[in-house]
C-alpha positions in Angstrom: 183.6 103.4 -10.5 180.4 101.4 -10.0 180.9 98.2 -8.0 179.1 94.9 -8.7 177.1 95.5 -5.5 175.4 98.7 -6.4 172.8 97.2 -8.8 172.1 94.3 -6.4 170.6 96.4 -3.6 166.9 96.2 -3.0 164.9 99.2 -4.1 164.0 100.0 -0.5 167.6 100.8 0.2 167.2 104.0 -1.8 164.9 105.2 1.0 167.4 104.4 3.7 169.8 107.0 5.1 172.3 107.3 7.9 171.2 108.7 11.2 172.4 112.3 11.4 172.8 111.8 15.2 174.9 108.7 14.9 177.1 110.3 12.3 177.5 113.3 14.5 178.5 111.1 17.4 181.4 109.7 15.3 182.5 113.3 14.7 182.5 114.2 18.3 184.3 111.2 19.7 187.3 113.5 20.2 187.7 114.0 23.9 188.2 117.8 23.6 184.7 118.3 22.0 181.8 118.9 24.3 178.8 117.3 22.7 175.2 118.0 23.5 174.3 116.0 20.4 173.7 112.4 21.5 170.6 111.2 23.4 172.9 109.6 26.0 171.9 108.8 29.6 174.4 109.8 32.3 176.8 106.9 32.9 177.1 108.0 36.5 173.5 106.7 37.1 174.1 103.2 35.7 173.6 100.8 38.7 176.9 99.0 38.3 176.8 97.3 41.8 173.3 96.0 41.2 174.1 94.7 37.7 177.2 92.9 39.0 175.3 91.2 41.7 172.4 90.3 39.3 174.9 88.9 36.7 176.5 86.6 39.3 173.1 85.5 40.7 171.7 84.7 37.2 174.8 82.7 36.2 175.0 80.9 39.6 171.3 80.0 39.7 170.0 80.0 36.1 173.1 79.9 34.0 172.1 77.2 31.5 168.7 78.9 30.9 170.2 82.4 30.6 172.7 81.3 28.0 170.2 79.3 25.9 167.7 80.3 23.2 164.5 81.7 24.7 160.9 82.4 23.9 160.3 85.1 21.3 157.8 86.9 23.5 160.3 87.5 26.3 161.2 86.3 29.8 157.9 85.8 31.5 158.9 87.1 35.0 160.1 90.3 33.3 156.8 90.6 31.4 154.9 90.0 34.6 156.9 92.8 36.3 156.1 95.2 33.5 152.4 94.2 33.6 152.3 94.9 37.3 154.0 98.3 36.9 151.6 99.2 34.1 148.6 98.4 36.3 149.6 101.3 38.5 148.6 103.6 35.7 145.1 102.2 35.2 145.9 99.9 32.3 145.0 96.2 32.9 147.4 94.1 30.8 148.7 90.6 31.1 152.1 89.2 29.9 150.3 88.1 26.7 149.9 91.9 25.9 153.7 92.4 26.2 156.6 91.7 23.8 160.2 92.3 24.9 162.4 93.8 22.1 166.0 94.6 21.6 165.5 98.3 22.3 162.7 100.5 21.2 164.3 101.0 17.8 163.6 97.4 17.0 160.0 97.8 18.1 159.6 100.8 15.7 161.1 98.7 12.9 158.7 95.8 13.6 155.7 98.2 13.6 156.9 99.4 10.2 157.1 95.8 8.9 153.7 94.8 10.2 151.7 97.9 9.4 153.3 100.1 6.7 152.8 99.5 3.0 154.6 101.5 0.3 152.9 105.0 0.2 151.0 104.7 3.5 150.6 107.9 5.4 151.7 108.2 9.0 150.7 111.2 11.2 153.6 112.6 13.2 154.3 115.6 15.3 156.6 118.2 13.7 159.3 117.9 14.9 159.4 114.2 15.7 161.8 111.5 16.7 164.2 111.0 13.8 164.8 107.3 14.7 161.1 106.5 13.9 161.4 108.2 10.5 164.6 106.3 9.8 162.9 103.0 10.7 159.8 103.6 8.6 161.4 105.3 5.5 162.6 101.9 4.4 159.0 100.7 4.2 157.9 103.6 2.0 156.0 105.7 4.6 154.8 109.2 3.8 154.3 111.6 6.6 151.6 114.0 7.5 153.1 116.6 9.8 151.0 118.2 12.6 152.6 121.2 14.2 153.3 121.3 17.9 153.9 124.0 20.5 154.9 124.0 24.2 151.9 121.7 24.9 152.7 119.1 22.3 150.9 118.2 19.1 148.3 120.8 18.3 145.2 118.6 18.2 143.1 121.4 16.6 145.2 120.7 13.5 144.9 116.9 13.7 141.5 116.3 12.3 142.3 117.5 8.7 145.3 115.1 8.8 143.0 112.2 9.8 140.7 112.8 6.9 143.5 111.7 4.6 143.2 108.2 6.1 146.6 107.6 7.7 147.7 104.1 8.9 148.4 105.4 12.4 149.3 108.4 14.5 152.8 108.4 16.1 153.2 110.5 19.3 155.8 111.0 22.1 153.6 112.6 24.8 156.2 113.0 27.6 159.2 115.3 27.3 159.4 114.6 23.6 162.5 113.8 21.7 163.5 116.3 20.3 161.4 119.1 21.6 161.3 118.4 25.3 157.6 119.3 25.3 154.8 117.4 27.0 151.3 116.8 25.5 148.7 118.4 27.8 146.0 116.4 29.4 143.3 118.1 27.3 145.1 117.3 24.1 145.7 113.7 25.1 142.0 113.3 25.6 141.2 114.9 22.3 143.8 112.7 20.6 142.1 109.6 21.9 138.6 110.9 20.9 139.7 111.8 17.4 141.6 108.6 16.8 138.5 106.6 17.8 136.2 108.8 15.7 138.3 108.3 12.6 139.3 104.7 13.3 143.0 105.4 13.3 145.3 103.6 15.8 147.9 105.4 17.9 151.5 104.4 18.5 152.6 106.0 21.9 156.4 106.1 22.3 157.2 106.8 26.0 160.8 106.3 26.8 161.0 109.3 29.2 157.7 109.1 31.0 159.2 108.3 34.4 161.8 111.0 34.2 159.5 113.9 35.4 161.3 116.6 37.4 158.4 118.8 38.3 154.6 119.0 37.9 151.9 116.4 38.2 152.1 113.0 36.4 149.8 112.9 33.4 148.0 109.7 32.4 149.4 107.9 29.4 147.6 107.9 26.1 147.1 104.1 26.4 145.5 104.5 29.9 143.2 107.3 28.6 142.2 105.1 25.6 141.6 102.1 27.9 139.3 104.3 30.1 137.6 105.8 27.1 136.8 102.4 25.8 135.8 100.9 29.1 138.2 98.0 28.9 137.5 95.4 31.5 140.4 93.0 31.9 142.8 92.3 29.1 143.7 95.4 27.0 142.1 95.4 23.6 142.4 99.1 22.8 143.5 101.4 20.0 147.0 102.2 21.2 150.4 100.4 20.8 152.6 101.5 23.7 156.4 101.5 23.7 158.8 102.0 26.5 162.4 101.0 27.4 164.9 100.2 30.1 167.5 102.2 28.3 166.6 105.4 30.3 165.9 103.6 33.6 168.7 101.1 33.8 171.2 101.3 30.9 171.0 101.5 27.1 173.7 98.8 26.7 171.4 96.0 27.7 169.1 96.8 24.7 165.8 96.1 26.4 162.4 97.6 25.6 158.8 96.5 25.5 155.6 96.8 23.5 152.1 96.7 25.0 149.4 96.0 22.5 146.2 93.9 22.0 147.1 90.2 21.8 146.4 90.0 18.1 148.9 92.7 17.4 151.5 91.1 19.7 151.2 87.9 17.7 152.0 89.7 14.5 154.9 91.5 16.1 156.2 88.1 17.5 156.2 86.7 14.0 158.2 89.7 12.8 160.7 89.2 15.6 161.0 85.5 14.9 162.2 86.4 11.4 164.6 89.1 12.7 166.5 87.6 15.7 164.4 84.8 17.2 164.5 86.3 20.7 165.9 89.1 22.8 169.0 88.0 24.7 167.7 85.9 27.6 170.7 86.7 29.8 170.0 90.5 29.5 166.3 90.0 30.3 167.0 87.9 33.4 169.6 90.3 34.7 167.2 93.3 34.2 164.5 91.4 36.0 166.8 90.7 39.0 168.0 94.4 39.1 164.5 95.8 38.7 162.4 93.7 41.0 161.6 94.3 44.7 161.2 98.1 44.1 164.7 99.0 43.1 163.4 100.9 40.0 161.2 103.1 42.0 164.2 104.3 44.1 166.7 104.4 41.3 164.5 106.7 39.1 164.5 109.2 42.0 168.3 109.5 41.6 168.1 109.9 37.8 165.4 112.6 38.1 167.5 114.5 40.6 170.7 114.5 38.5 168.9 115.3 35.3 167.0 118.2 36.9 170.2 119.8 38.1 171.7 119.5 34.6 168.6 120.9 32.9 168.6 123.8 35.4 172.3 124.6 34.8 171.9 124.4 31.0 168.9 126.8 31.0 170.7 129.2 33.5 173.7 129.3 31.2 171.6 129.8 28.1 169.8 132.7 29.8 173.2 134.2 30.6 175.2 133.5 27.4 172.8 133.3 24.5 171.7 136.4 22.6 168.1 137.5 23.2 166.9 136.5 19.7 167.5 132.8 20.6 164.7 130.9 22.4 164.2 127.5 23.9 161.8 125.1 25.5 161.8 124.4 29.3 161.2 120.7 29.6 159.5 119.3 32.7 161.5 116.1 32.5 163.4 113.9 30.1 166.8 114.5 28.4 166.4 117.3 25.8 165.5 120.9 25.2 164.8 122.5 21.8 166.5 125.7 20.7 165.0 128.1 18.2 167.4 130.5 16.4 166.3 133.6 14.4 164.6 132.6 11.2 167.5 133.8 9.1 170.0 131.5 10.7 170.8 127.9 9.6 171.6 125.6 12.5 173.7 123.4 10.3 176.0 126.3 9.5 176.1 127.2 13.1 177.2 123.7 13.9 180.1 123.8 11.5 181.4 126.9 13.4 180.6 125.4 16.8 182.6 122.3 16.1 185.6 124.4 15.3 185.1 125.8 18.9 184.9 122.2 20.2 181.1 122.1 21.0 178.4 120.2 19.2 174.6 119.9 19.0 172.1 118.4 16.6 170.5 120.7 13.9 166.8 120.4 14.0 166.0 120.0 10.3 166.2 116.2 10.3 163.4 116.0 12.9 161.0 117.6 10.4 159.9 114.9 7.9 158.4 117.3 5.4 161.0 120.1 5.6 161.5 123.1 7.7 163.2 123.6 11.0 166.5 124.9 9.6 166.7 127.4 12.4 166.2 124.8 15.2 168.5 122.6 17.3 168.3 119.8 19.8 170.4 120.0 23.0 170.9 117.0 25.3 171.5 117.9 29.0 171.5 114.5 30.6 175.0 113.3 29.6 177.3 116.1 30.6 178.1 117.1 34.2 177.3 120.7 35.3 180.8 122.0 34.8 180.9 120.7 31.3 177.5 122.1 30.5 178.7 125.5 31.7 181.7 125.4 29.5 179.9 124.0 26.5 177.0 126.6 26.6 179.6 129.4 27.0 181.3 128.2 23.8 177.9 128.0 22.0 176.9 131.4 23.3 180.1 133.0 22.0 179.5 131.5 18.5 175.8 132.7 18.5 176.7 136.2 19.6 179.3 136.5 16.9 176.9 135.3 14.2 174.1 137.6 15.4 176.5 140.5 15.5 177.3 140.0 11.8 173.6 140.2 11.0 172.2 143.3 12.7 168.8 142.7 11.4 168.4 139.6 13.6 170.0 141.0 16.8 
């Protein structure tokens, strides 16, 4: 029966959909299910002692300010700390180039509000982050998919996409969600050159950049763009950069930041004023107290160590338990790896059987905005401890071997 509400929804709600990942998390809340589905940091690395001390300090010394409305742009000492950390990577920014948001997802939504008109084309990697697609679908975005490989977006395929005249390019260069891949230095440089040549901005989403386990640090796209343009002083470049405290401190504080030219920040600020006035001042002040004085630099070493061990265990178990026809990426950092099943297999159907065996993952199809990827899957290794990973991958391996055995042509 049709309810009175159904014909009152705005037309844009027809383009909205539930996050497949969030829906899967509901399904796997049962304690006996081992889930590699969510993009969850390990709760063991949350700095509880430091948060407790910071909360007490902020309430004792700045309680009235912390519990009051605040500026939309964000707590200035926190923005100054971010600017100082950004300067390490050869990007000269001031607090006026920075907006604090309630998580990176809010930043993605604001970018959609400010830039995307109905029917605008956005260039994305395939696969790409499903949360960005979910944010921008409501604004009527259309996607131009550029294929990727173990070195990230294949920039040799990018130029023909840019000829269509997209609004911007969206890229996750470090340990990409979902693929776990890293955009090579050569491709980063080519991305900056092509974007400049065609006059197309870049949105660089970098939540995992500091979670590198091995290999040399690669310069961010925003830093390469700044160098390419010869920026002197305040950043005025072609890149909007996003990052977050969710992976460095804790996702529950819902704190992220945007770095962009001042004129872009002003528009994003106007969008935020209409959305929620300001990000919670208390959360920002606590994060600043926790993060200042070099704590982040030491804490991230602990995170890298734990996540590296868990990645290694997952890959070791996959090598032992998965059939030879299944392949996967080997991420150099971050929280995810990408599994590739035989072409004839559907990861969604595999998931249904896997859940019966009390193990879950995310099928890869939803990460492909223009279709494809039915035989792919995303696995999270950061959340589960090594013992749980061993058991979960053993269960998955058993399922995959059984399915492959039923189809000799793909064994």
